[in-house]
C-alpha positions in Angstrom: 21.5 -2.1 -3.9 19.1 0.8 -3.5 20.3 2.6 -6.7 19.8 -0.5 -8.7 16.4 -1.0 -7.2 15.3 2.5 -8.0 16.6 2.2 -11.6 14.6 -1.0 -12.2 11.6 0.3 -10.4 11.4 3.4 -12.7 11.3 1.0 -15.6 8.2 -0.7 -14.1 6.3 2.5 -13.2 7.3 4.7 -16.2 8.9 7.8 -14.7 10.6 8.8 -11.5 7.9 11.2 -10.4 5.1 8.6 -10.5 7.6 6.2 -8.8 7.9 8.6 -5.8 4.1 8.8 -5.5 3.5 5.1 -5.8 6.4 4.1 -3.5 5.3 6.7 -0.8 1.7 5.4 -0.9 2.8 1.8 -0.6 5.3 2.6 2.2 2.6 4.4 4.1 0.3 1.3 3.7 3.0 -0.9 5.1 4.1 1.5 7.9 0.8 2.9 9.1 -1.9 0.8 7.5 -0.5 -2.5 8.7 -0.4 -4.1 5.2 1.9 -7.1 4.9 4.8 -6.7 2.5 4.8 -8.8 -0.6 8.6 -9.4 -0.4 10.8 -10.5 2.6 11.3 -7.7 5.1 14.9 -8.4 6.1 15.6 -5.3 8.2 14.6 -2.8 5.6 12.5 0.3 6.1 9.1 0.5 4.6 10.3 2.7 1.7 12.9 0.2 0.6 10.4 -2.6 0.9 8.0 -0.6 -1.3 10.7 0.0 -3.9 11.6 -3.7 -3.9 7.9 -4.6 -4.5 7.7 -2.2 -7.4 11.0 -3.5 -8.8 9.7 -7.0 -8.8 6.4 -5.9 -10.5 4.3 -6.8 -7.5 3.0 -3.3 -7.0 1.9 -0.8 -9.6 -0.2 2.4 -9.4 -3.3 0.3 -10.1 -2.6 -2.1 -7.3 -1.9 0.7 -4.8 -5.3 2.3 -5.8 -7.0 -1.1 -5.4 -5.5 -1.6 -1.9 -6.5 1.9 -0.8 -10.1 1.3 -2.2 -10.4 -2.0 -0.3 -9.2 -0.4 2.9 -11.7 2.4 2.5 -14.5 -0.1 1.9 -13.5 -2.1 5.0 -13.6 1.1 7.2 -17.0 2.0 5.8 -18.4 -1.5 6.4 -17.0 -1.5 9.9 -18.5 1.9 10.7 -21.8 0.8 9.2 -21.8 -2.4 11.2 -21.0 -0.5 14.4 -23.8 2.0 13.6 -26.3 -0.8 13.0 -25.3 -2.5 16.2 -25.9 0.7 18.2 -29.2 1.4 16.5 -30.4 -2.2 17.3 -30.0 -1.4 21.0 -32.6 1.4 20.7 -35.2 -0.7 18.9 
């Protein structure tokens, strides 16, 4: 299963080096970032889930960039809101 998944995922990304980068970033988002998988989990590890998402065309380099950018904006907004709440206490 995994060999076929990797073979098909390479076709969607372009080359195996970019596939490794995209799959690693997506697996990290799922594992550490708490992002929900776009395919059924079964009992697969986050790396296999990421490869399955790429194979099905649900994740590309652009979508991983977009998800990272959204997460960064959410953190900044949260930090700003927290800062504003603290500064309002001193007014």
